[in-house]
N, C-alpha and C positions, 0 to 999 in steps of 0.2 A: 768785626763789620768787613767784607769783601771792598778793597779799593782797588781801583783798577789805573793806571799812570798815562793821562790825556797829553798826545806829543804838541809841542807849535808844529806853526803851520809849516808844511815841506810842497814844494811843486809836482812836485811826482812820488809814486811810492815807488820807482826805479832808480836811483842814483850809481854813477859810474858801473851800470852793469849788475850793480846788487839788489836784490828785492829788499826794503827794507821791510821790518816789524814793528804792526804797531797799530796804535788808537788813536784817530788824531780826532777833531770838534769842527775841521774844516774842508769841504772838496779839497780833492787834488787839479790844479790847473789841467793837468792831461793825465792821462791813463795809458801806457803804450808798453803793454806785457812782453813786446819784441824786443823790445831794449834790455831786457834781461840776456846776460853772455851765462852760454853753456847752459841753459836748464835740464839737459838730459844730460849722461853721461860722454855720448858721443855727440860729436858735431851732426846736427841737423840746418836743412836750405829752412830758411825761411817759410818757403810756402808750406813745408808740413809742421815748423814750428806753429802758425799762426791754427792751421787747421785743429791742434790741439787747447786751442784757446776758445773756451766755452764762453758768450755771453749773453745777458737778459737783463731786462727792466721789467719790473713788476709796480702795477700799479693799484691799490686800494681806495675804495670811497665810501663811506657810511654813512647815513642819519636814520631817521624815523622811519622813513618812507624805502628805503634801499639798500641793498650793498650789492656794489660793484668791483670784481677785480678783472685785472686785463695784466695778461703774461708777453710779451714780446720776446723771443730768444733770434740768436744766430747760433746755433750750433755749431756751423761750417758746413757739418757732409748736408745739411736742411736748416730753414728756416721753420720759425712756429710759434703761432699766435693763437693765443685761448682768450675768451671772455664769455666772462662768468658774472649774471646778472639776477639777482633779488627782489622782487616787487614784493614789500614785505605786506600794502596793504591787502594786497589781492593775493597772497601768495603765487605767485606764479615766478617760473623763473626760464632763462636760458643760457644756454651752456652751447658754444660755437668755439672749434678747435680745429686750425689749417695748419698740414707740413706744404710748405713751397718748398721751390728749388735753391741751393746753397746761393744763390747770386737773387733774392727777391730784395732783400734788402742789411745794410752794415749797420752796427751800433756805432755811434761817435765816440772817439778816444777823451773829447772833453764833455762836461757837463755844462761851458762857460756860455757856449751858443751851440749847439749841435740839434742837426735834422732826422728824423727817422719818418718815412713816408712808404706808404703802399698802394697799391688802386688794382684790384682784378675785380674779375664776376662777381657783383654782389655784394664783396667786403671790400674796405678801405679804411687804413687807419692815417695818423700824422702824429709824429710827437716831435715839440721842440724843447729841449731841454737846455733852458735861458735862465742859471745862476747869475750871471753876471747880474741880471736885472731879478732874482729870488724865486724868479717863475719857472714851470713844467705845465707845458699843454699839454695833452692828451684830446686828441677828435675823433672817433668812431663811427664809422656810417656800415650798417649792415640790413641786406636787401631782407622783406618777409619770404617766408617759404611754408609750403604746406603744413608745419608745425608752429611757426610761430608769426607774430604781427613785426614789422619794421622796428630799427632800432638804431638809436643816434645816441652818441655822448658830447658834451664839449665840456671838458673838466679844465680847472688854472688850478693848479697846488701852489700854493705860498709857502716860500722856504727863506723867508727872512730868517736870519740870522739875530735878529734882535727880538723874533719873536719865540723863533725852538733854536735849539740846539741840535746841530746834524750828528751823527755818527760815521767815522771813515775807516775802515780796518782793513790791513795788509796782514792777510794771513800765509803761512807757509806750508802748503803740503806736500813739497820735498824743499832740501836746502836752497834750491832754487829755481823752485817753482811755486808762484803767490798765488794767490786767489784774494782778489781786491772785491770789496762792499763797501757801499755808502745807501746810508738809508736816514732816511727824515719823517718827520711827523708837522702836518701842516692843515690850516685850514683849506677847504675846496669849494670852490665857488665854479657855476655853471649851470648846466640844464640837460636831463636826458629825456629823452623820447622813446613810448614804448607804446606801440600803437597807437591808439589816437589818446593817449596820456601824453601830456606835457608838464614836467615835473622839474621847476627850477629849484636848483640847489644852492642854498646860502653861507656864505663863511662862517654864522653865528650858530647853524645847527649840523655841519657838514663836516668830518675831519677828513684826514686820509693819511695813507702811506704811499711812502716812493721806495721803491730798492731799485741799485745799479751793479750788476754783478758782473766781473769778469778774471776768469781763473785757468790757470792748468787743469781742467779739469780730469783725472785717472779715467782711462777706457772703460774699466767697471768699476760703477760708485754709485750712492744713495745721499742724497740731502733733506734731511728735516727740518723742517723749521713752520713755525705757528706765527700766529698774530692778531690782534682783535685791536678796537679801538673804542671810547664811551666815555659814560661821565659817572662820578665817584657819588659816593652818596651826600658830599658836600656840593657838589656842583662843578665840580672842575674835571675841565675834560684830560685823559689819561689815554695811553696806548701804550702795548708793548711790540715787540719783534724779537722773537727767540730762533736760536737755529742751533743744528747740531752735526758736524759734519767730522771730517778725516784729517784736519788740518793738525798742526803741532803744536805746543807749549800754550793748550786752550787757555790755563787760569791767570796767562799775564795778558792774553790775548785774543779774545772772540769777539761775533757781532750780536752776542745777545743785548737788547737793549729796552730801556722804561722811560717814558717822556708825563711828565706829571705837569702843567697847563704850559708845555714847552720846555722843561728843564730836561734835562739827559742824566739817567745813571744808568750804568755801564756795569752791566750785570753780570754775574759770574757764567761761565759757561755751565749749561743744564743738559740732559737727559732726557730725551722723549722718546716714550716708549708706544707705543700702537698697537692695541688691540683690536684681534680679529671681529669680535664682537661690537666695534665702534665706539672703544673708548680709549681714551690717552690720558698718561699720567707725564707731567712736565715738570720737573722737579732742578734742584742743584745744591750741591752741597753745602752751603752757606746758609741755607734756610729763607734766603729774600727771594727764592721764586718757588710754589708750592701751589702747581694748577691742574683741574682736570680738566679733560673735553669729551664731550658726548657728542656722538655723533648722530648729525640729523639727514644732510643730505650728501651725497658721494658723488663726484664725477671722476671721469676718467679716461685721459687723451690717451693712446696709445701706438706708436707707427714704429713699424718692424718694416726694414732692407737689408735681407742676405745676412750680415754679422752685424751689422751697427740698429739701436732701434734706442728707443726710448717711452717710459711710461709716466705721467705726470697724474697724478694723483692729490686733487683737491676738495677739502672734505668740509662740509657749513656745519657748525656747530654751535654749543655750547660752552664759556669757559664759569669754570668755579676756583675757589682757592685765593690766594693771598698774595699779593706782591710788595716789595720791600725795596724803598726809595734810599739815594745815597745818605738819607739823613736819619735814617732808621723810622721812617714813618711805612706803615703797612698800611696798604691799598684793601679794605675789601672787595673779591672780585664776585658776583652774581648771576649768573646765567645771562652772560656776555658774550651776545653772539658773536661769532669771530671762525676764523678757519684755519685748519691746518694742513698740511702740505707732505707730499712726497716726490722730490725727481727720482729716478731710478735709472741711470747712466749704463747704456753699453755704444760709446761713442769713440 
């Protein structure tokens, strides 16, 4: 059975100018990747190094009525926001993607008490990362348009470590170039307004996933991930978040995680193979992850500006297979709604 060492709490993933490598179960006090000494072989000014650090936060909330995903990113050459919403009862969907100037917003260095907000014509959001009180809130307002009604969401993610164990990982893309990832599974409460419908979300029925990512992303790279959450045959809530990328020593340290009733299992590295006909296979070498994914909905946000660009493909569908906890318990996954995504960077 795969085991990964979980390290004691540290204040930062960078110490004395060197990036740490490992997995933790508590968030860092601050994440400042510019404090890394000589991330490249040649010395570069801080403003150039800052351009190489890409950062984003992802929010997922689901219950029997809705699926909501929000990606808020500062890719330095431009900012990017994407909101995907599915009304399961009416089978109605909204997809909004916006690219904005580089100064539109900055992501916080600390999750303890950081705010990100933006307000422009017909679109606004506010994130309050408030892990000092174990809360993260997201407010979104999108005006109506010809093809969609008004949309608003006010969500609170409860990341109390007494209820759920998060995962923080610092991975090395190169010897001195890290990629930091924080993931948490939580209850969610709040409200979603979709046209004339007001849909309250209560924490007993609504689960959520939160991701915070910062890294020296290579100019040309791809980042695959998939995630979902639901209830097993015994009525227990679980969630998984799996990722595949080009970092080093993945067997010792990676970002893949499974939660069962808030208890974390740090999973082995996975291989995500996505096929053109809308199916994917997600497996590991230890037999703890054995999933298939069947595409139902596909959304693509693509931005190109001369020699830089990005494509974000977010695919909604259903997972089937099994997941294995650290205790050896196999969880059956049957027609579980979820998402598979791919970031294709040229930044």
